[in-house]
C-alpha positions as MATLAB code, in Angstrom:
seq = 'XXXXXXXXXXXXXXXXXXXXXXXXXXXXXXXXXXXXXXXXXXXXXXXXXXXXXXXXXXXXXXXXXXXXXXXXXXXXXXXXXXXXXXXXXXXXXXXXXXXXXXXXXXXXXXXXXXXXXXXXXXXXXXXXXXXXXXXXXXXXXXXXXXXXXXXXXXXXXXXXXXXXXXXXXXXXXXXXXXXXXXXXXXXXXXXXXXXXXXXXXXXXXXXXXXXXXXXXXXXXXXXXXXXXXXXXXXXXXXXXXXXXXXXXXXXXXXXXXXXXXXXXXXXXXXXXXXXXXXXXXXXXXXXXXXXXXXXXXXXXXXXXXXXXXXXXXXXXXXXXXXXXXXXXXXXXXXXXXXXXXXXXXXXXXXXXXXXXXXXXXXXXXXXXXXXXXXXXXXXXXXXXXXXXXXXXXXXXXXXXXXXXXXXXX';
ca = [
     -29.413  -11.383  -25.888;
     -25.969  -12.809  -26.419;
     -23.611  -13.297  -23.521;
     -20.076  -11.970  -23.609;
     -17.696  -14.622  -22.241;
     -15.232  -11.980  -21.150;
     -15.964   -8.511  -19.719;
     -13.692   -5.617  -18.821;
     -15.905   -5.013  -15.832;
     -14.576   -6.520  -12.581;
     -17.108   -8.496  -10.684;
     -18.391   -7.495   -7.251;
     -16.045  -10.025   -5.618;
     -12.896   -9.107   -7.667;
      -9.835   -9.480   -5.421;
     -11.384  -12.186   -3.266;
      -9.379  -15.407   -3.108;
     -11.266  -18.645   -2.505;
      -9.855  -22.151   -1.930;
     -12.454  -24.674   -2.957;
     -11.873  -28.093   -1.430;
     -15.442  -29.169   -2.022;
     -16.825  -31.897   -4.323;
     -20.128  -32.999   -5.842;
     -22.732  -30.166   -5.863;
     -23.424  -27.986   -2.806;
     -19.897  -26.565   -2.467;
     -19.125  -26.328   -6.170;
     -22.505  -24.639   -6.796;
     -21.588  -22.009   -4.189;
     -18.010  -21.469   -5.446;
     -19.086  -21.163   -9.063;
     -21.396  -18.350   -7.988;
     -18.486  -16.669   -6.146;
     -16.344  -17.122   -9.304;
     -19.010  -15.733  -11.617;
     -19.019  -12.627   -9.592;
     -15.263  -12.119   -9.857;
     -13.629  -14.093   -7.105;
     -10.473  -16.042   -7.814;
     -11.462  -19.652   -7.076;
      -8.815  -22.360   -6.894;
     -10.448  -25.794   -6.855;
      -8.289  -28.485   -5.196;
      -9.236  -31.952   -6.262;
      -7.800  -35.341   -5.194;
      -5.650  -37.072   -7.852;
      -8.673  -39.133   -8.928;
     -10.785  -35.969   -9.201;
     -14.209  -34.858   -7.986;
     -16.379  -37.910   -8.375;
     -18.912  -35.987  -10.422;
     -16.381  -35.987  -13.349;
     -17.646  -39.566  -13.865;
     -21.396  -38.920  -13.228;
     -22.464  -39.458  -16.857;
     -23.532  -39.931  -19.501;
     -23.647  -37.390  -21.043;
     -20.000  -36.487  -21.180;
     -18.166  -33.462  -22.621;
     -15.040  -35.053  -23.866;
     -14.068  -37.282  -20.948;
     -15.860  -35.124  -18.326;
     -19.448  -35.586  -17.251;
     -21.840  -32.717  -17.975;
     -22.777  -32.815  -14.278;
     -19.264  -31.592  -13.359;
     -19.152  -29.079  -16.210;
     -22.390  -27.501  -14.994;
     -20.981  -26.130  -11.720;
     -17.233  -25.582  -12.144;
     -16.612  -22.794  -14.654;
     -14.397  -19.753  -13.901;
     -12.143  -21.836  -11.535;
      -8.557  -22.703  -11.573;
      -8.097  -26.460  -11.034;
      -5.272  -28.259   -9.326;
      -4.999  -31.916   -8.397;
      -3.243  -32.490   -5.054;
      -3.221  -35.418   -2.609;
      -4.173  -33.834    0.686;
      -4.001  -37.111    2.518;
      -0.181  -36.766    2.443;
       1.861  -34.314    4.339;
       3.463  -32.649    1.291;
       0.071  -32.138   -0.224;
      -1.142  -30.412    2.924;
       2.028  -28.293    2.884;
       0.823  -26.882   -0.428;
      -2.517  -26.120    1.022;
      -0.922  -24.259    3.929;
       0.982  -22.121    1.374;
      -2.218  -21.402   -0.508;
      -3.953  -20.425    2.702;
      -1.459  -17.602    3.256;
      -3.273  -15.464    0.644;
      -6.785  -16.842    0.921;
      -9.916  -15.083    2.080;
     -12.263  -18.065    2.041;
     -11.889  -21.802    2.398;
     -14.826  -24.002    1.369;
     -14.798  -27.718    2.210;
     -17.257  -30.554    2.544;
     -15.063  -33.206    4.083;
     -16.590  -35.498    6.722;
     -16.505  -33.553   10.013;
     -13.207  -34.211   11.815;
     -11.133  -34.705    8.652;
      -9.429  -31.336    8.792;
      -8.759  -31.721   12.511;
      -6.997  -35.090   11.810;
      -4.843  -33.289    9.298;
      -3.857  -30.634   11.864;
      -6.065  -28.088   10.206;
      -8.973  -27.629   12.555;
     -10.471  -24.191   12.238;
     -10.593  -23.116   15.850;
      -7.348  -24.871   16.917;
      -5.149  -24.412   13.857;
      -6.525  -22.107   11.149;
      -8.028  -19.225   13.120;
      -4.931  -18.434   15.159;
      -2.717  -18.422   12.078;
      -5.250  -16.809    9.670;
      -7.551  -14.611   11.730;
      -9.155  -13.040    8.681;
      -9.955  -16.425    7.019;
     -13.585  -17.326    6.445;
     -14.059  -21.127    6.696;
     -17.152  -22.654    5.262;
     -17.837  -26.259    6.263;
     -20.581  -28.056    4.353;
     -21.733  -31.389    5.778;
     -24.631  -33.776    5.876;
     -25.749  -33.209    9.470;
     -23.158  -30.986   11.154;
     -20.383  -32.112   13.414;
     -22.359  -33.052   16.540;
     -25.852  -34.012   17.759;
     -27.626  -37.368   17.266;
     -26.721  -37.472   13.615;
     -23.554  -35.468   13.776;
     -20.765  -36.533   11.562;
     -22.797  -38.999    9.416;
     -22.713  -38.760    5.613;
     -25.501  -37.140    3.762;
     -26.532  -37.022    0.094;
     -29.297  -34.927   -1.409;
     -31.900  -37.640   -1.984;
     -31.383  -39.176    1.525;
     -31.783  -35.745    3.074;
     -34.931  -35.166    1.004;
     -36.322  -38.276    2.562;
     -35.177  -37.539    6.130;
     -36.089  -33.931    6.165;
     -39.705  -34.488    5.130;
     -39.542  -33.132    1.591;
     -40.452  -36.444   -0.002;
     -43.449  -36.867    2.372;
     -45.178  -33.862    0.871;
     -44.136  -34.445   -2.786;
     -46.210  -36.619   -5.091;
     -49.807  -37.325   -6.012;
     -52.352  -37.499   -3.152;
     -52.859  -41.208   -3.394;
     -49.328  -42.064   -4.649;
     -46.003  -42.770   -2.946;
     -43.594  -40.161   -1.599;
     -41.334  -38.879   -4.402;
     -37.991  -37.260   -4.610;
     -38.123  -33.758   -6.056;
     -36.845  -34.120   -9.616;
     -33.667  -32.109   -9.074;
     -31.068  -32.017   -6.236;
     -32.873  -29.205   -4.463;
     -31.227  -29.756   -1.041;
     -27.749  -29.652   -2.539;
     -28.516  -26.546   -4.465;
     -30.126  -24.697   -1.599;
     -27.231  -25.784    0.572;
     -24.932  -24.091   -1.940;
     -27.023  -20.959   -1.890;
     -27.005  -20.867    1.883;
     -23.203  -21.447    1.899;
     -22.957  -18.466   -0.495;
     -25.107  -16.334    1.833;
     -23.174  -17.362    4.865;
     -19.817  -16.515    3.260;
     -21.141  -13.115    2.145;
     -22.521  -12.421    5.612;
     -19.113  -13.273    7.151;
     -17.351  -11.109    4.577;
     -19.678   -8.204    5.491;
     -18.998   -8.659    9.184;
     -15.275   -8.861    8.538;
     -15.401   -5.319    7.172;
     -16.314   -4.180   10.641;
     -14.347   -6.461   12.865;
     -11.419   -7.361   10.700;
     -11.942  -11.029   11.735;
     -12.998  -14.093    9.909;
     -15.210  -16.890   11.268;
     -16.429  -20.413   10.524;
     -19.681  -20.875    8.585;
     -21.518  -24.162    9.463;
     -23.846  -25.383    6.700;
     -25.607  -28.732    6.980;
     -27.701  -30.327    4.253;
     -30.185  -31.508    6.955;
     -30.741  -27.976    8.187;
     -31.160  -26.670    4.647;
     -33.686  -29.447    3.885;
     -35.782  -28.657    7.004;
     -35.636  -24.962    6.101;
     -37.404  -25.749    2.847;
     -40.488  -27.040    4.569;
     -42.587  -23.980    3.972;
     -45.583  -23.773    4.304;
     -45.790  -27.355    5.593;
     -43.926  -26.881    8.881;
     -45.743  -23.603    9.721;
     -49.017  -25.320    8.804;
     -48.115  -28.154   11.215;
     -47.249  -25.697   13.920;
     -50.597  -23.938   13.333;
     -53.002  -26.891   13.268;
     -51.079  -29.906   14.566;
     -51.932  -32.018   11.531;
     -49.239  -33.813    9.670;
     -49.076  -32.415    6.078;
     -49.921  -34.824    3.292;
     -49.154  -35.032   -0.405;
     -51.450  -32.971   -2.628;
     -50.067  -33.455   -6.142;
     -49.675  -30.078   -7.850;
     -52.234  -28.378   -5.585;
     -50.998  -25.821   -3.054;
     -52.023  -26.649    0.472;
     -52.975  -23.034    1.286;
     -54.083  -21.425   -1.973;
     -56.719  -22.077   -4.671;
     -56.783  -22.104   -7.635;
     -53.115  -23.029   -7.512;
     -52.825  -26.215   -9.403;
     -52.584  -27.790  -12.884;
     -55.807  -27.822  -14.867;
     -56.740  -29.651  -18.065;
     -57.276  -27.707  -21.246;
     -58.183  -28.934  -24.711;
     -54.536  -29.649  -25.406;
     -52.051  -29.731  -22.440;
     -52.348  -28.933  -18.750;
     -51.953  -25.345  -17.676;
     -50.723  -24.355  -14.253;
     -52.759  -21.545  -12.624;
     -51.021  -19.758   -9.693;
     -53.782  -17.436   -8.578;
     -52.762  -15.711   -5.419;
     -55.456  -13.203   -4.657;
     -59.128  -12.321   -5.348;
     -58.289   -9.743   -7.958;
     -56.405  -12.293  -10.057;
     -59.270  -14.779   -9.625;
     -61.740  -12.226  -10.907;
     -59.554  -11.632  -13.924;
     -59.326  -15.352  -14.611;
     -63.094  -15.748  -14.389;
     -63.737  -12.742  -16.621;
     -61.268  -14.038  -19.264;
     -62.971  -17.448  -19.286;
     -66.435  -15.801  -19.688;
     -67.688  -16.776  -16.248;
     -67.376  -13.576  -14.159;
     -70.142  -14.830  -11.889;
     -67.725  -17.460  -10.368;
     -65.788  -14.658   -8.707;
     -68.954  -13.615   -6.726;
     -70.093  -17.167   -5.958;
     -70.137  -17.553   -2.223;
     -68.145  -20.770   -2.551;
     -65.335  -18.995   -4.387;
     -65.527  -15.414   -3.071;
     -62.223  -15.519   -1.201;
     -59.226  -17.832   -0.820;
     -60.572  -19.460    2.388;
     -63.822  -20.335    0.586;
     -62.039  -21.565   -2.555;
     -59.811  -23.837   -0.491;
     -62.887  -25.289    1.192;
     -64.541  -26.021   -2.224;
     -61.614  -27.203   -4.234;
     -63.353  -30.065   -6.123;
     -66.257  -27.770   -7.169;
     -63.778  -25.032   -8.187;
     -61.646  -27.357  -10.274;
     -64.747  -28.751  -12.047;
     -66.083  -25.296  -12.765;
     -62.818  -24.052  -14.221;
     -62.046  -27.090  -16.267;
     -65.487  -26.922  -17.808;
     -64.438  -23.582  -19.331;
     -60.756  -24.482  -19.937;
     -61.642  -27.426  -22.145;
     -62.536  -24.943  -24.886;
     -58.967  -23.453  -24.994;
     -55.576  -24.618  -26.164;
     -52.967  -24.412  -23.434;
     -50.250  -22.259  -25.096;
     -52.340  -19.316  -26.371;
     -54.478  -19.398  -23.242;
     -51.420  -19.164  -21.018;
     -50.044  -16.357  -23.071;
     -53.302  -14.394  -22.963;
     -53.876  -14.982  -19.259;
     -50.438  -13.837  -18.145;
     -50.750  -10.801  -20.305;
     -54.031  -10.053  -18.480;
     -52.288  -10.239  -15.114;
     -53.132  -13.859  -14.171;
     -49.969  -15.793  -13.110;
     -49.920  -19.086  -15.058;
     -47.870  -21.107  -17.466;
     -47.662  -24.174  -19.624;
     -45.652  -27.078  -18.272;
     -42.519  -26.831  -20.424;
     -39.873  -29.450  -20.937;
     -36.179  -28.600  -20.438;
     -35.461  -28.392  -24.180;
     -38.320  -25.878  -24.533;
     -36.886  -23.719  -21.681;
     -33.426  -23.769  -23.262;
     -34.939  -22.625  -26.575;
     -37.271  -20.016  -25.110;
     -36.397  -16.541  -26.231;
     -36.850  -15.117  -22.739;
     -34.261  -17.549  -21.307;
     -31.690  -16.068  -23.687;
     -32.900  -12.537  -23.182;
     -32.332  -12.886  -19.414;
     -28.844  -14.223  -20.038;
     -29.534  -17.622  -18.629;
     -27.647  -19.491  -21.386;
     -23.891  -19.041  -21.354;
     -21.986  -19.813  -24.517;
     -18.198  -19.479  -24.904;
     -15.598  -21.431  -26.852;
     -17.968  -24.345  -27.408;
     -19.157  -24.428  -23.781;
     -22.788  -24.051  -22.905;
     -23.944  -23.603  -19.371;
     -26.591  -22.084  -17.081;
     -26.232  -18.376  -16.528;
     -25.976  -16.595  -13.220;
     -29.404  -15.576  -11.827;
     -28.089  -12.604   -9.884;
     -27.786   -9.475  -12.067;
     -25.904   -6.478  -10.650;
     -26.159   -3.190  -12.558;
     -22.523   -2.042  -12.250;
     -20.660   -5.267  -11.629;
     -22.444   -8.009  -13.568;
     -21.322  -11.643  -13.441;
     -18.666  -12.589  -16.058;
     -17.896  -15.920  -17.718;
     -14.179  -16.146  -18.213;
     -12.838  -19.724  -18.275;
     -14.137  -23.164  -19.015;
     -14.462  -25.804  -16.252;
     -10.957  -27.039  -15.672;
      -9.623  -30.422  -16.660;
      -8.320  -32.324  -13.694;
      -5.095  -30.579  -12.634;
      -5.254  -28.157  -15.527;
      -3.711  -25.220  -13.513;
      -1.460  -27.219  -11.194;
       1.758  -25.881  -12.676;
       0.545  -22.308  -12.827;
      -0.490  -22.407   -9.211;
       2.790  -23.946   -8.156;
       4.599  -21.255  -10.108;
       2.605  -18.549   -8.370;
       3.600  -20.048   -5.005;
       7.253  -19.721   -6.007;
       7.951  -23.421   -6.043;
      11.064  -24.164   -8.130;
      11.031  -26.476  -11.117;
      13.056  -29.222   -9.448;
      10.602  -29.386   -6.479;
       7.672  -29.301   -8.827;
       9.000  -32.219  -10.814;
       9.478  -34.218   -7.593;
       5.914  -33.487   -6.540;
       4.579  -34.676   -9.892;
       6.726  -37.839   -9.892;
       5.715  -38.705   -6.355;
       1.993  -38.344   -7.151;
       1.476  -35.429   -4.677;
       0.172  -33.330   -7.564;
      -1.119  -34.116  -10.992;
      -1.581  -32.379  -14.330;
      -4.087  -33.400  -17.018;
      -3.593  -35.873  -19.799;
      -4.545  -34.657  -23.305;
      -7.755  -36.706  -23.212;
      -8.945  -34.989  -20.030;
      -9.311  -31.487  -21.548;
     -12.818  -30.264  -21.217;
     -14.266  -29.290  -24.629;
     -17.601  -29.284  -26.466;
];
């Protein structure tokens, strides 16, 4: 299914104005989702830009693909908020804003005279302020910097990721940052819903550490239940069997069998229905207690099958499973396109929005902005005269892009 880059349908958040002061991933991932669903998002970057603009290769023009992946549908301005005149522009932008998203080190806004409780809330009582940080503002680790991989290590995610006899491993994508972005999105939407009743905004506190700990399911509940420290188990699920990768004649297949009915279907398809009634495998508790015997019995039958056709036949029969696909295969898969998960517009390619609303679907309107691409347009909208604008540009308070900085594919 092709994706229309521009739709006449207004998104669910049409009319919402968001100021995005965040950098790197968690905040931008959140604000791109807000923008995809119709919010006006103005991204304020320092004159040197969001550091992820340089996180390549690969690059799209002069901009790293990393940045391009989470910053579409935004207006971009470059402004030096460390200087008073830059902050004066931010104060002007706040006059019409619904949401402010930032991931500065805790205390930065307070030093600038923009603390939420002291300065922002009295002046803008309807404003929703979302602060994303590594560990929050207080507590034993309060105010310390946090990056995804370090939080994966500290929050216990690495301790349960990897082969049973191997070292702890980072999850192969920035899962803490991305879940932080999703939690920030949820927090903002919760605050917006509450504002409909109270008429008041509030501050949303999102810490990477909290989000990392929140991902420890089922490991933390298991620890609460039996007091044993969870260990790495490779691809095997600690609570379910068969829920693991299994060798076939060609490539491994991942079986995600969650109940006895699915297990019976698997056994019948493999021509060994008697396994489903074997006392060792009769229910999930028994299967978990006899994992080695179960894996040996299944792989003895799986070795006669090729992975791809077997996975296709099993899932059609109601057995959750799949081949282990590479990223290029996922991008080329017809279902990826059918679900609208590839966005293409004006040479841009990106990942589609996973939330589909029936009346107000997400829309893809503008490419990720070059650094300062919309600075003049935003200054014009604020009513700042040409002479003042020129002085701001000449003094380095604001910046507009050079020709080589334009994002293009």
